[in-house]
C-alpha positions as a printed NumPy array, in Angstrom:
array([[ 16.482,  -1.986, -13.446],
       [ 18.349,  -0.267, -16.233],
       [ 17.639,   3.397, -15.495],
       [ 17.41 ,   5.825, -18.403],
       [ 16.512,   8.861, -16.29 ],
       [ 17.127,   9.792, -12.669],
       [ 15.906,  12.462, -10.237],
       [ 18.291,  13.193,  -7.371],
       [ 16.559,  14.376,  -4.204],
       [ 18.197,  17.706,  -3.298],
       [ 17.393,  17.265,   0.407],
       [ 18.546,  13.625,   0.755],
       [ 21.676,  12.488,  -1.096],
       [ 20.755,   8.825,  -0.495],
       [ 17.359,   9.126,  -2.228],
       [ 16.534,   9.201,  -5.921],
       [ 13.767,   8.249,  -8.333],
       [ 14.653,   6.295, -11.472],
       [ 12.753,   5.496, -14.668],
       [ 13.725,   2.911, -17.24 ],
       [ 13.861,  -0.683, -18.369],
       [ 12.188,  -3.031, -15.909],
       [ 14.181,  -5.693, -14.113],
       [ 11.724,  -8.451, -15.079],
       [ 11.351,  -7.605, -18.788],
       [ 13.599,  -5.542, -21.052],
       [ 10.545,  -4.338, -23.006],
       [  8.676,  -3.13 , -19.896],
       [  8.983,   0.355, -18.377],
       [  9.155,   0.886, -14.614],
       [  9.771,   3.484, -11.916],
       [ 11.875,   2.956,  -8.799],
       [ 11.973,   4.841,  -5.53 ],
       [ 15.646,   4.259,  -4.714],
       [ 17.499,   4.585,  -1.441],
       [ 21.207,   3.982,  -1.119],
       [ 23.011,   2.797,   1.988],
       [ 25.674,   5.082,   3.496],
       [ 28.221,   2.819,   1.768],
       [ 26.705,   3.848,  -1.584],
       [ 25.266,   0.413,  -2.304],
       [ 21.614,   0.013,  -3.299],
       [ 19.294,  -0.55 ,  -0.315],
       [ 16.964,  -3.312,  -1.563],
       [ 14.845,  -3.246,   1.609],
       [ 14.166,   0.494,   1.398],
       [ 13.569,   0.749,  -2.329],
       [ 10.855,  -0.446,  -4.666],
       [ 10.528,  -0.897,  -8.427],
       [  6.985,  -0.726,  -9.818],
       [  5.64 ,  -1.36 , -13.332],
       [  4.674,   1.948, -14.938],
       [  1.034,   0.904, -15.483],
       [  0.766,  -0.035, -11.789],
       [  2.248,   3.32 , -10.768],
       [ -0.364,   5.185, -12.834],
       [ -3.111,   3.05 , -11.271],
       [ -1.766,   3.788,  -7.789],
       [ -2.   ,   7.534,  -8.427],
       [ -5.494,   7.37 ,  -9.948],
       [ -6.861,   5.118,  -7.222],
       [ -5.276,   7.257,  -4.491],
       [ -7.044,  10.304,  -5.937],
       [-10.353,   8.414,  -6.12 ],
       [ -9.994,   7.302,  -2.488],
       [ -9.202,  10.824,  -1.206],
       [ -5.737,   9.819,  -0.019],
       [ -4.19 ,  13.059,  -1.291],
       [ -4.919,  16.264,   0.578],
       [ -6.418,  19.176,  -1.353],
       [ -3.058,  20.92 ,  -1.077],
       [ -1.277,  17.918,  -2.611],
       [ -3.851,  17.71 ,  -5.399],
       [ -3.42 ,  21.434,  -6.106],
       [  0.349,  20.973,  -6.336],
       [ -0.053,  18.03 ,  -8.742],
       [ -2.615,  19.921, -10.836],
       [ -0.307,  22.963, -11.032],
       [  2.527,  20.769, -12.32 ],
       [  0.212,  19.163, -14.891],
       [ -1.083,  22.579, -16.015],
       [  2.458,  23.917, -16.463],
       [  3.42 ,  20.825, -18.446],
       [  0.374,  21.097, -20.725],
       [  0.986,  24.825, -21.267],
       [  4.368,  23.958, -22.829],
       [  2.743,  21.752, -25.494]])
């Protein structure tokens, strides 16, 4: 993956989330839940890169199947509302 944006987890220095050019296709967009080993190298076993369209489907289907708690849904909805308010 060629990351164009990265979120660093403030509570875990070995964890980040990356967005960017997919490993399998330079024209595809993907998201990766990344974990690094204590040595600083990428932990392939603990990390996963997912096509963006699959990630969106995972969220939608998880909502439809009541996987999220009401508290989690409220947190997500609050973030969406704040984002929309800035438009």
